[in-house]
N, C-alpha and C positions, 0 to 999 in steps of 0.2 A: 504494500500500500504506500502510496505517496500522495502528497498534497499537504495543504496547510493544517489538516487535522493530525498529521503524522510526522511533522518536522519541527525544528526549532532553529534559531539563529545562533551561530557561533562564528568565531573568526580565527584566522591564523596570525593575527597581529601580535607581535612581540616587542616589548620595549627595547630589548637589547639583542635581537636576533642577528646573528652574523652568518657569513657563508659557511664557517666551520660548523655551526649548529645545523644548517641545512644539509650539509654532507652527512652528519650523524643521523639526522632524521630520515634520510633517504637510503640508509643502509639495507633496507629490506628485511627487517627482523622477522616479518611474518610472510615473506615471499622468498623466492629463490634468487632474486636479484634486486638491484636498487629500484626504488619507486620514484618516478618523476611527476606523478599526478597527471595533469592534462597535457604534459609535454611529450614530445617524441622520445623514444628510448635513447638514453644518453644525453638528452638535451633538456635542461631546466627551462620551463616556460617562463616568460616574462609577461605577466598579466597586470596591466595598470590598475591601480586601485581607483574606485570612483572618487571624484572630488569631495563628495559628501561623507566619505568614510576612509580617511587616510591614516588616522591615528585612533587609539582607543578612547581618546577624549571625545570622539565624535559618535559614540554609540547612540546618543540621543537623536542623531540625524537619521537613524535607520527607518523609522516610520515614514518620514517624508520621502526617503529614497525608494522605499517599496511602493508608495503611492505613485511616485513618478514612473515606476516600472509597470504600473497598471493594476496593482493589488487593490482590492476594495478595503474599506475601513474594517469590515467584519473579518476579512482574511488577515489583515495586519494585526488586529486584536488577538487572533489565534496564535500568530507567530510570536 
């Protein structure tokens, strides 16, 4: 099942995240090889953060960002 009744909002934001941390996280502890998320094998993706959510201090902007992406007030409330 997927949808607003079955998910929540989380982030990968880290205050002191370094490339060394990323290498450690991608070691593939639960897989047979490194994990790169949405990137191609062996290539770390560079996905720009939305302007309204670039730091943890901007968590309060999430409802407006979701509304701008087309979520209804009811859906945003559930998330």
